[in-house]
C-alpha positions as CSV (number, residue, x, y, z in Angstrom):
1,M,14.0,15.5,2.5
2,A,14.8,11.6,2.5
3,A,17.1,10.7,5.6
4,F,18.9,8.0,3.5
5,S,21.1,7.6,0.2
6,S,21.4,4.0,0.0
7,L,19.6,0.9,0.4
8,S,21.8,0.2,3.8
9,E,20.8,3.5,5.0
10,F,17.0,3.2,4.1
11,R,17.6,-0.5,5.9
12,A,18.9,1.2,9.2
13,L,16.2,3.7,9.0
14,L,13.4,0.9,8.9
15,A,15.0,-0.5,12.2
16,Q,14.6,2.8,13.9
17,M,11.0,3.7,13.2
18,P,8.8,4.9,15.9
19,A,5.9,2.6,18.0
20,P,2.4,3.7,18.5
21,D,1.8,5.8,21.5
22,S,1.0,3.5,24.4
23,Q,-0.8,6.0,26.4
24,A,-3.1,7.0,23.4
25,L,-3.8,3.1,23.1
26,E,-4.8,2.8,26.6
27,G,-7.0,5.8,26.5
28,A,-8.8,4.8,23.4
29,E,-9.4,1.3,24.8
30,A,-10.9,2.7,28.1
31,R,-12.9,5.3,26.2
32,N,-14.1,2.5,23.9
33,G,-15.4,0.5,27.1
34,Q,-17.3,3.5,28.4
35,L,-19.2,4.5,24.9
36,T,-23.0,4.2,24.5
37,K,-23.2,0.8,23.2
38,P,-22.7,-3.0,24.1
39,P,-19.1,-4.0,24.3
40,G,-17.8,-5.0,20.8
41,A,-21.0,-4.0,19.2
42,L,-19.2,-2.0,16.2
43,G,-17.1,-4.9,15.6
44,R,-13.6,-4.2,13.6
45,L,-14.7,-0.3,13.9
46,E,-13.7,-0.4,17.2
47,D,-10.4,-2.0,16.7
48,L,-9.8,0.3,13.8
49,A,-10.4,3.3,15.9
50,I,-8.0,2.2,18.8
51,W,-5.4,1.4,16.3
52,Y,-5.7,4.9,14.5
53,A,-5.6,6.7,18.0
54,G,-2.2,4.8,18.9
55,W,-0.7,6.2,15.8
56,R,-2.0,9.8,16.1
57,G,-1.3,10.1,19.8
58,S,-4.8,11.0,21.0
59,D,-7.3,8.7,22.7
60,Q,-9.9,10.9,21.0
61,P,-8.8,11.6,17.7
62,R,-10.4,13.0,14.4
63,V,-9.2,12.2,10.8
64,G,-8.3,15.6,9.6
65,K,-6.0,15.8,6.2
66,R,-6.3,12.6,3.8
67,Q,-3.7,12.1,1.3
68,V,-3.9,10.0,-1.6
69,I,-0.7,9.5,-3.9
70,V,-0.5,7.5,-7.3
71,F,3.0,6.6,-8.5
72,A,3.4,5.7,-12.1
73,G,6.4,3.7,-13.7
74,N,7.1,1.8,-16.9
75,H,8.4,-1.8,-16.9
76,G,10.9,-3.3,-19.4
77,V,9.5,-6.8,-18.7
78,T,6.6,-5.9,-20.9
79,A,8.7,-6.6,-24.0
80,Q,8.0,-10.3,-22.8
81,G,4.3,-9.9,-23.7
82,V,2.7,-9.9,-20.1
83,S,0.2,-7.5,-20.6
84,A,-3.0,-6.8,-22.7
85,F,-2.2,-3.1,-22.9
86,P,1.0,-1.5,-24.5
87,P,3.3,0.6,-22.2
88,E,2.1,3.7,-23.9
89,V,-1.2,3.4,-21.8
90,T,0.8,4.6,-18.6
91,V,1.5,7.9,-20.1
92,Q,-2.0,8.3,-21.1
93,M,-3.4,7.3,-17.9
94,V,-1.2,9.8,-15.9
95,A,-2.8,12.5,-17.9
96,N,-6.3,11.3,-17.0
97,F,-5.2,11.4,-13.2
98,Q,-4.1,15.0,-13.8
99,H,-7.2,15.8,-15.7
100,G,-9.5,14.4,-12.7
101,G,-10.8,11.7,-15.1
102,A,-10.2,8.3,-13.4
103,A,-11.8,6.3,-10.7
104,V,-9.4,7.3,-7.7
105,N,-10.2,11.1,-8.6
106,Q,-14.0,10.7,-7.9
107,L,-13.1,8.6,-4.9
108,S,-10.6,10.9,-3.4
109,R,-13.3,13.6,-3.8
110,V,-15.9,11.6,-2.1
111,A,-13.5,10.6,0.8
112,G,-12.3,14.5,1.2
113,A,-8.9,13.5,0.1
114,E,-6.2,15.3,-1.7
115,M,-4.8,13.4,-4.6
116,S,-1.6,13.7,-6.5
117,V,0.2,11.8,-9.2
118,H,3.9,11.4,-9.6
119,A,5.2,9.8,-12.7
120,L,8.7,8.5,-12.5
121,D,10.8,8.3,-15.7
122,L,8.2,7.0,-17.7
123,D,10.5,7.5,-20.8
124,T,13.2,5.1,-19.1
125,P,11.3,1.9,-18.1
126,T,13.1,-0.5,-15.6
127,A,15.3,-3.3,-17.3
128,D,13.5,-6.6,-18.4
129,F,14.0,-8.6,-14.9
130,T,14.2,-11.9,-16.9
131,Q,17.6,-10.5,-18.2
132,N,19.1,-8.0,-15.8
133,A,18.1,-6.5,-12.4
134,A,15.1,-4.0,-12.9
135,M,16.9,-1.4,-11.4
136,S,20.4,-0.2,-10.1
137,E,20.9,0.9,-6.4
138,A,20.7,4.3,-7.5
139,E,17.5,4.0,-9.6
140,V,15.7,2.3,-6.5
141,V,16.9,4.7,-4.0
142,A,15.8,7.5,-5.9
143,A,12.4,6.0,-6.5
144,L,12.2,5.2,-2.7
145,T,13.2,9.0,-2.2
146,T,10.4,10.1,-4.6
147,G,7.8,8.2,-2.4
148,W,9.6,9.2,0.9
149,N,9.5,12.9,0.1
150,A,5.8,13.0,-1.6
151,V,4.3,12.3,1.8
152,D,2.9,15.6,3.6
153,A,3.8,15.8,7.4
154,D,0.5,17.2,8.0
155,S,-1.3,14.4,6.6
156,E,-3.6,12.2,8.9
157,V,-3.9,9.3,6.7
158,L,-2.4,8.1,3.8
159,V,-3.3,6.0,0.7
160,V,-0.8,5.1,-1.9
161,G,-1.7,3.7,-5.3
162,E,0.0,3.0,-8.8
163,M,-0.2,3.0,-12.3
164,G,2.3,0.9,-14.6
165,I,1.6,-1.4,-17.5
166,G,3.2,-4.7,-16.5
167,N,3.1,-3.9,-12.8
168,T,1.3,-7.3,-11.8
169,T,4.2,-9.2,-13.1
170,S,6.3,-7.4,-10.8
171,A,4.4,-7.8,-7.9
172,A,3.9,-11.4,-8.5
173,A,7.7,-11.9,-9.0
174,I,8.2,-9.9,-5.6
175,A,5.4,-12.1,-4.0
176,N,7.0,-15.3,-5.2
177,A,10.6,-14.3,-4.2
178,L,9.6,-13.1,-0.9
179,F,7.1,-15.8,0.3
180,G,8.1,-18.8,-2.0
181,G,5.8,-21.5,-3.8
182,E,5.4,-21.8,-7.3
183,A,5.2,-18.8,-10.0
184,S,1.4,-19.9,-10.6
185,D,0.7,-19.4,-7.1
186,W,1.1,-15.5,-7.4
187,T,0.5,-15.0,-11.0
188,G,-2.8,-13.7,-12.3
189,R,-4.5,-12.2,-15.3
190,G,-3.8,-8.4,-14.2
191,T,-5.6,-6.2,-16.8
192,G,-7.2,-9.5,-18.4
193,I,-4.7,-11.5,-20.4
194,D,-5.9,-14.7,-22.1
195,D,-4.5,-18.0,-21.2
196,A,-1.9,-17.9,-23.4
197,G,-0.7,-14.5,-22.1
198,L,-1.1,-16.0,-18.5
199,S,1.3,-18.9,-19.3
200,V,3.9,-16.4,-20.8
201,K,3.3,-14.2,-17.7
202,T,4.0,-17.1,-15.3
203,R,7.1,-18.2,-17.1
204,V,8.6,-14.8,-17.0
205,V,7.9,-14.5,-13.4
206,A,9.6,-17.7,-12.6
207,E,12.6,-16.8,-14.9
208,G,12.8,-13.6,-12.8
209,V,12.7,-15.2,-9.5
210,A,15.3,-17.7,-10.5
211,R,17.7,-15.3,-11.8
212,H,17.2,-12.6,-8.6
213,A,16.4,-15.0,-5.7
214,S,17.6,-13.2,-2.3
215,E,17.2,-13.4,1.3
216,D,17.3,-9.4,1.3
217,A,13.9,-7.9,0.7
218,L,15.1,-4.6,-0.4
219,E,17.3,-6.4,-3.1
220,V,14.0,-8.1,-4.2
221,L,12.4,-4.9,-4.7
222,R,15.5,-3.4,-6.6
223,C,15.9,-6.5,-8.9
224,L,12.1,-7.6,-9.6
225,G,10.2,-4.2,-8.8
226,G,9.2,-1.1,-10.6
227,R,9.9,2.6,-9.7
228,E,6.2,3.1,-8.6
229,L,6.4,-0.2,-6.4
230,A,9.7,1.4,-4.8
231,A,8.0,4.8,-4.4
232,M,5.0,3.4,-2.6
233,A,7.3,1.4,-0.2
234,G,9.3,4.8,0.3
235,A,6.0,6.4,0.9
236,I,4.8,3.9,3.5
237,A,8.0,4.0,5.4
238,S,8.0,7.9,5.5
239,A,4.5,7.7,6.8
240,R,5.6,5.5,9.7
241,A,8.2,7.9,10.3
242,K,5.6,10.7,10.7
243,R,3.2,8.4,12.6
244,I,0.8,8.7,9.9
245,P,-1.7,5.8,9.4
246,V,-1.8,3.8,6.0
247,I,-4.4,2.0,4.0
248,L,-2.9,-0.5,1.9
249,D,-4.7,-1.0,-1.7
250,G,-4.6,-4.0,-3.8
251,F,-2.0,-6.7,-5.1
252,I,0.9,-4.2,-6.3
253,C,0.5,-2.0,-3.3
254,S,0.7,-5.0,-1.0
255,A,3.8,-6.4,-2.6
256,A,5.6,-3.3,-2.3
257,A,4.6,-3.2,1.3
258,A,5.6,-6.6,1.7
259,C,9.5,-5.7,1.0
260,L,9.1,-3.2,4.0
261,A,7.5,-5.9,6.0
262,Q,10.1,-8.7,5.1
263,A,13.1,-6.3,5.6
264,Q,12.0,-5.4,9.2
265,D,9.8,-7.1,11.6
266,G,6.8,-4.7,12.5
267,A,7.3,-2.2,9.7
268,L,3.7,-2.5,8.7
269,D,2.2,-2.1,12.1
270,H,0.9,1.4,11.0
271,V,-0.8,-0.1,8.1
272,V,-4.1,-1.7,7.4
273,A,-5.4,-3.4,4.2
274,G,-8.2,-1.4,2.6
275,H,-9.8,-4.0,0.7
276,L,-9.3,-7.8,-1.0
277,S,-8.8,-7.3,-4.6
278,Q,-10.0,-9.6,-7.5
279,E,-6.2,-10.2,-8.4
280,G,-6.2,-13.8,-7.5
281,A,-3.1,-13.9,-5.3
282,H,-3.9,-10.9,-3.2
283,G,-5.7,-12.9,-0.5
284,K,-2.6,-15.0,-0.3
285,L,-0.3,-12.0,0.1
286,L,-2.6,-10.5,2.8
287,A,-2.6,-13.6,4.5
288,A,1.3,-13.7,4.5
289,L,1.4,-10.3,5.9
290,N,-1.5,-11.0,8.7
291,K,-3.6,-8.1,7.4
292,N,-7.3,-8.7,7.1
293,P,-9.1,-6.6,4.5
294,L,-11.5,-4.0,5.6
295,L,-13.7,-4.3,2.2
296,A,-14.2,-6.9,-0.4
297,L,-15.9,-5.4,-3.3
298,N,-14.5,-7.4,-6.2
299,M,-12.3,-4.7,-7.2
300,R,-9.2,-4.9,-9.3
301,L,-8.5,-1.6,-10.7
302,G,-5.4,-0.3,-8.7
303,E,-4.8,3.3,-8.7
304,G,-5.4,3.1,-4.9
305,S,-8.9,2.8,-5.5
306,G,-9.9,0.5,-3.1
307,A,-7.8,1.8,-0.2
308,T,-9.4,5.2,-1.2
309,L,-12.9,4.0,-0.7
310,A,-12.0,2.5,2.5
311,I,-10.9,5.9,4.1
312,N,-14.5,6.3,4.5
313,V,-14.7,3.2,6.5
314,L,-11.7,4.6,8.8
315,V,-13.4,8.1,9.3
316,A,-16.6,6.4,10.4
317,A,-14.7,4.2,12.8
318,V,-13.1,7.4,14.3
319,E,-16.2,9.5,14.3
320,C,-18.0,6.9,16.2
321,H,-15.1,6.2,18.8
322,S,-14.5,10.3,19.2
323,G,-18.1,11.5,18.7
324,M,-20.2,9.0,20.7
325,A,-21.3,10.1,24.1
326,T,-20.2,7.8,27.0
327,F,-22.5,6.4,29.3
328,A,-21.9,8.9,31.9
329,E,-22.1,12.0,29.5
330,A,-25.4,10.5,28.2
331,G,-26.8,10.0,31.4
332,V,-27.5,6.2,30.3
333,A,-27.0,3.4,33.0
334,A,-24.3,1.1,32.1
335,G,-26.0,-2.0,32.7
């Protein structure tokens, strides 16, 4: 169960998270230098495998259990006309996930990952953040707790995704509140709104940020976020406590993660960015988080889809690192 019952306790927990295993890191770096390839020939795959080794505590790891969790929530701010789809679609898509019909179901199967979906109080949308804080402290802590408890301690890599009509508006507001600039810098078309809809959405983001500006990143999550964003943040933090590496998905997932990064330096050291979304501000957000995406395939679906696809890249990196022979083992002269 979650080890916190308030935002202050969650904040204190973030400050006590484990670091990677320095011996495993050193051993993985040494092994990488002995593998049957020219130095650096596998590019980012080498760095990815060494990073993974540090968090798993082995200089020759394998990627075992792979977990994908999709969190779903509804947003009161949709009353402002910020989305091309009605909130009912969230419920319908949850059923689709449960029946195995979504893209992330297929991608999870290909990646050998176990996928689950958690719907968070869909009948009770968050408050319209242009009028009030999206969530009370009890509500945001409950969502963080759902995410925290959803992580299987036996998992060896985690992807978190989301479903929630209106959640690109929430993510844009969070990014704007955390990193500044204008609302238009962070607000995109989401599920495909037209120019008039984009104008409304940008105004809504600006109003929300003006109302709820705070130096406290967890308060930003409470006031501008959604239950599914808070659950993703809780899951990412839970993974850190369990030394489980995490692959970030798109703009919305990255906004949730950003709240952790701004609340505690180094909170995302166990995280890599899976892909660069087509949602316009995602690249800007990843740059602010100092995360370089593994893939860029013009995806913008959400659901954890891009990050789930990137599991395969991580597995390939680790298999090369741990499965390749060293020069000594292969009887090859090392140059």
